[in-house]
MIVEXSE-888474 format. One record per residue: residue in one letter; x, y, z of N, C-alpha, C in turn. Coordinates in steps of 0.2 Angstrom, whole numbers. Layout:
<atoms>
  aa     nu     nv     nw    cau    cav    caw     cu     cv     cw
   A      X      Y      Z      X      Y      Z      X      Y      Z
...
</atoms>
This chain:
<atoms>
  aa     nu     nv     nw    cau    cav    caw     cu     cv     cw
   M      4     -6      0      0      0      0      4      6      0
   A     10      6      4     14     12      4     17     13     -3
   N     19      8     -7     21      9    -14     16     13    -18
   A     10     11    -17      5     15    -21      4     22    -19
   V      5     24    -13      4     31    -11     10     34    -13
   T     16     31    -12     22     35    -15     22     36    -22
   G     20     31    -26     20     31    -33     15     37    -36
   V     10     38    -32      5     43    -34      8     50    -32
   T     11     51    -26     13     57    -24     20     59    -27
   T     25     55    -27     31     57    -30     33     53    -36
   G     31     47    -37     33     43    -42     39     39    -41
   F     41     34    -45     47     30    -45     51     32    -51
   K     58     31    -50     63     33    -55     69     29    -55
   K     71     26    -60     77     22    -61     81     25    -67
   E     87     26    -66     92     28    -71     96     23    -74
   M     97     23    -80    101     18    -84    107     21    -88
   D    112     18    -88    118     20    -92    119     15    -98
   I    121     18   -104    123     14   -110    130     15   -111
   V    134      9   -110    141      9   -110    144      6   -117
   G    148      9   -121    150      5   -127    151     11   -132
   V    156      9   -136    158     14   -142    152     13   -147
   G    149     19   -149    144     19   -154    137     17   -151
   Y    137     15   -145    130     13   -142    127     20   -140
   R    120     21   -142    116     27   -140    109     25   -140
   A    105     30   -138     98     30   -138     95     36   -140
   E     89     36   -143     86     42   -146     78     41   -145
   L     75     46   -142     68     46   -141     64     48   -147
   K     59     44   -150     55     45   -155     48     44   -154
   G     45     49   -151     38     49   -149     37     44   -143
   K     33     38   -144     32     33   -139     37     27   -140
   M     42     28   -144     47     23   -145     54     26   -143
   V     58     21   -141     65     23   -140     69     19   -145
   S     74     22   -149     78     19   -154     85     18   -151
   F     87     12   -151     94     10   -148     98      8   -154
   A    105     11   -154    110      8   -158    115      5   -153
   L    115     -2   -154    118     -6   -149    123    -11   -152
   G    126     -9   -158    131    -13   -161    128    -19   -165
   Y    122    -19   -166    119    -24   -171    118    -21   -178
   S    117    -25   -183    116    -22   -189    110    -18   -191
   H    106    -17   -186    100    -13   -187     98     -9   -180
   P     95     -4   -180     93     -1   -174     87     -5   -170
   V     87     -5   -164     83     -9   -160     77     -4   -157
   E     71     -5   -159     65     -1   -157     62     -4   -151
   F     61      0   -146     58     -2   -139     52      3   -138
   H     46     -1   -138     40      3   -137     39      4   -129
   I     37     11   -128     36     13   -121     29     11   -119
   P     28      7   -113     21      6   -111     17     12   -108
   E     11     11   -108      7     17   -105      9     17    -97
   G      9     24    -95     10     25    -88     18     26    -86
   I     22     25    -91     29     25    -90     32     31    -95
   Q     36     35    -92     40     40    -96     47     38    -96
   V     50     39   -102     57     38   -103     60     45   -106
   T     65     47   -102     69     53   -105     76     51   -107
   V     79     53   -112     85     52   -114     90     58   -113
   E     95     58   -109    100     63   -109    106     61   -111
   K    110     65   -115    116     64   -117    117     58   -122
   Q    112     55   -124    112     49   -129    114     43   -125
   T    117     43   -119    119     37   -116    117     36   -109
   H    112     41   -107    109     40   -100    101     41   -101
   L     98     36    -98     91     36    -98     88     36    -91
   T     82     39    -91     78     40    -85     71     37    -86
   V     69     32    -82     63     28    -83     59     30    -76
   T     53     34    -77     49     36    -72     42     33    -73
   G     38     33    -67     31     30    -67     29     30    -60
   A     22     29    -60     19     28    -53     19     21    -51
   D     20     16    -55     19      9    -53     27      6    -52
   R     29      5    -46     36      3    -45     37     -4    -49
   G     33     -9    -49     34    -15    -53     35    -14    -60
   K     31     -9    -63     31     -8    -70     37     -4    -72
   V     40      0    -68     46      4    -69     52     -1    -69
   G     52     -6    -64     57    -11    -64     57    -15    -70
   Q     51    -17    -72     50    -22    -77     53    -19    -84
   V     51    -12    -85     53     -9    -91     61     -8    -91
   C     64     -7    -85     71     -7    -85     74    -13    -86
   A     71    -19    -84     74    -25    -85     73    -27    -93
   N     68    -25    -96     67    -26   -103     72    -23   -107
   I     73    -16   -105     78    -12   -109     85    -15   -108
   R     87    -17   -102     93    -20   -100     94    -27   -104
   G     89    -30   -105     89    -37   -109     91    -36   -116
   L     90    -30   -119     92    -29   -126     99    -29   -127
   R    103    -27   -122    111    -28   -123    113    -29   -115
   P    113    -35   -112    115    -35   -105    122    -34   -104
   P    124    -31    -99    131    -30    -97    136    -36    -98
   D    141    -35   -102    146    -40   -103    152    -40    -98
   P    153    -46    -95    158    -46    -89    165    -46    -92
   Y    166    -47    -98    173    -47   -101    175    -40   -103
   K    170    -36   -107    172    -30   -110    169    -24   -106
   Q    164    -26   -102    161    -21    -98    156    -16   -102
   K    154    -19   -108    149    -15   -112    142    -17   -111
   G    137    -13   -113    130    -15   -112    126    -10   -109
   I    120    -11   -107    115     -7   -104    115     -9    -97
   R    116     -4    -92    116     -6    -85    112     -1    -81
   I    110     -3    -75    107      2    -70    112      6    -67
   T    111     13    -67    116     17    -64    118     15    -57
   G    125     14    -56    127     12    -49    128      5    -49
   E    126      1    -54    127     -6    -54    134     -8    -54
   R    137    -13    -50    143    -15    -50    144    -21    -54
   L    149    -22    -59    150    -28    -62    157    -31    -60
   K    157    -38    -60    163    -41    -59    167    -42    -65
   K    173    -39    -66    177    -40    -72    180    -47    -72
   K    179    -50    -78    182    -57    -78    188    -57    -83
   A    193    -61    -82    198    -61    -86    196    -66    -92
   G    199    -64    -98    198    -68   -104    202    -74   -104
   K    203    -77   -110    207    -83   -111    214    -82   -109
   A    217    -76   -111    224    -75   -110    225    -74   -102
   G    221    -71    -99    221    -70    -91    220    -76    -88
   A    216    -81    -90    215    -87    -87    222    -91    -87
   A    225    -91    -93    231    -95    -94    237    -93    -89
   T    237    -86    -88    243    -84    -84    241    -85    -76
   K    235    -85    -75    233    -87    -68    235    -94    -65
   T    234    -99    -70    235   -105    -68    242   -107    -69
   G    246   -103    -72    253   -104    -74    257   -110    -70
   A    262   -113    -74    265   -118    -70    272   -116    -68
</atoms>
Protein backbone atom coordinates (compact mmCIF):
# COMPACT_ATOMS: atom_id res chain seq x y z
CA MET A 1 0.00 0.00 0.00
CA ALA A 2 2.86 2.37 0.80
CA ASN A 3 4.30 1.89 -2.71
CA ALA A 4 0.96 2.93 -4.24
CA VAL A 5 0.86 6.12 -2.15
CA THR A 6 4.50 6.93 -2.93
CA GLY A 7 3.93 6.24 -6.63
CA VAL A 8 1.00 8.65 -6.87
CA THR A 9 2.63 11.43 -4.82
CA THR A 10 6.26 11.40 -5.99
CA GLY A 11 6.58 8.54 -8.50
CA PHE A 12 9.39 6.05 -8.94
CA LYS A 13 12.54 6.66 -10.95
CA LYS A 14 15.36 4.46 -12.22
CA GLU A 15 18.36 5.66 -14.17
CA MET A 16 20.26 3.60 -16.72
CA ASP A 17 23.59 4.01 -18.50
CA ILE A 18 24.59 2.78 -21.95
CA VAL A 19 28.28 1.88 -22.09
CA GLY A 20 30.09 1.10 -25.34
CA VAL A 21 31.58 2.80 -28.36
CA GLY A 22 28.77 3.81 -30.72
CA TYR A 23 26.01 2.69 -28.33
CA ARG A 24 23.30 5.34 -27.97
CA ALA A 25 19.58 5.90 -27.54
CA GLU A 26 17.16 8.32 -29.18
CA LEU A 27 13.56 9.12 -28.21
CA LYS A 28 11.05 9.02 -31.09
CA GLY A 29 7.56 9.72 -29.76
CA LYS A 30 6.43 6.63 -27.78
CA MET A 31 9.44 4.61 -28.98
CA VAL A 32 13.09 4.56 -27.99
CA SER A 33 15.52 3.72 -30.77
CA PHE A 34 18.75 2.07 -29.62
CA ALA A 35 21.99 1.67 -31.57
CA LEU A 36 23.61 -1.26 -29.75
CA GLY A 37 26.16 -2.62 -32.18
CA TYR A 38 23.71 -4.76 -34.11
CA SER A 39 23.27 -4.42 -37.88
CA HIS A 40 19.96 -2.61 -37.31
CA PRO A 41 18.55 -0.14 -34.78
CA VAL A 42 16.52 -1.75 -31.98
CA GLU A 43 13.08 -0.15 -31.39
CA PHE A 44 11.58 -0.35 -27.88
CA HIS A 45 7.90 0.58 -27.33
CA ILE A 46 7.25 2.53 -24.12
CA PRO A 47 4.19 1.14 -22.25
CA GLU A 48 1.35 3.31 -20.92
CA GLY A 49 2.02 4.99 -17.59
CA ILE A 50 5.81 5.03 -18.08
CA GLN A 51 7.90 8.02 -19.17
CA VAL A 52 11.41 7.63 -20.58
CA THR A 53 13.77 10.57 -21.02
CA VAL A 54 17.09 10.36 -22.83
CA GLU A 55 19.92 12.62 -21.70
CA LYS A 56 23.28 12.78 -23.46
CA GLN A 57 22.34 9.81 -25.71
CA THR A 58 23.85 7.39 -23.17
CA HIS A 59 21.79 8.08 -20.06
CA LEU A 60 18.11 7.10 -19.69
CA THR A 61 15.66 7.91 -16.91
CA VAL A 62 12.58 5.69 -16.52
CA THR A 63 9.80 7.16 -14.36
CA GLY A 64 6.27 6.09 -13.45
CA ALA A 65 3.74 5.61 -10.68
CA ASP A 66 3.89 1.78 -10.58
CA ARG A 67 7.11 0.51 -9.01
CA GLY A 68 6.83 -2.95 -10.53
CA LYS A 69 6.18 -1.60 -14.01
CA VAL A 70 9.18 0.77 -13.81
CA GLY A 71 11.41 -2.13 -12.75
CA GLN A 72 10.07 -4.41 -15.48
CA VAL A 73 10.62 -1.79 -18.21
CA CYS A 74 14.20 -1.32 -16.97
CA ALA A 75 14.73 -5.09 -17.04
CA ASN A 76 13.35 -5.29 -20.60
CA ILE A 77 15.62 -2.45 -21.77
CA ARG A 78 18.61 -4.04 -20.04
CA GLY A 79 17.80 -7.32 -21.80
CA LEU A 80 18.38 -5.71 -25.21
CA ARG A 81 22.14 -5.68 -24.50
CA PRO A 82 23.01 -7.08 -21.05
CA PRO A 83 26.29 -5.93 -19.49
CA ASP A 84 29.24 -8.01 -20.69
CA PRO A 85 31.52 -9.23 -17.85
CA TYR A 86 34.56 -9.31 -20.17
CA LYS A 87 34.41 -5.95 -21.98
CA GLN A 88 32.11 -4.12 -19.51
CA LYS A 89 29.85 -2.96 -22.37
CA GLY A 90 26.04 -2.95 -22.47
CA ILE A 91 23.06 -1.34 -20.75
CA ARG A 92 23.17 -1.22 -16.96
CA ILE A 93 21.36 0.41 -14.06
CA THR A 94 23.26 3.47 -12.80
CA GLY A 95 25.48 2.43 -9.90
CA GLU A 96 25.39 -1.28 -10.77
CA ARG A 97 28.69 -2.99 -10.03
CA LEU A 98 29.97 -5.58 -12.49
CA LYS A 99 32.57 -8.22 -11.77
CA LYS A 100 35.32 -7.95 -14.37
CA LYS A 101 36.32 -11.37 -15.70
CA ALA A 102 39.66 -12.27 -17.24
CA GLY A 103 39.62 -13.52 -20.79
CA LYS A 104 41.43 -16.54 -22.22
CA ALA A 105 44.85 -14.92 -21.90
CA GLY A 106 44.21 -13.90 -18.29
CA ALA A 107 43.05 -17.41 -17.35
CA ALA A 108 46.21 -19.00 -18.80
CA THR A 109 48.55 -16.80 -16.76
CA LYS A 110 46.63 -17.32 -13.51
CA THR A 111 47.03 -21.09 -13.52
CA GLY A 112 50.66 -20.85 -14.82
CA ALA A 113 53.10 -23.65 -14.09
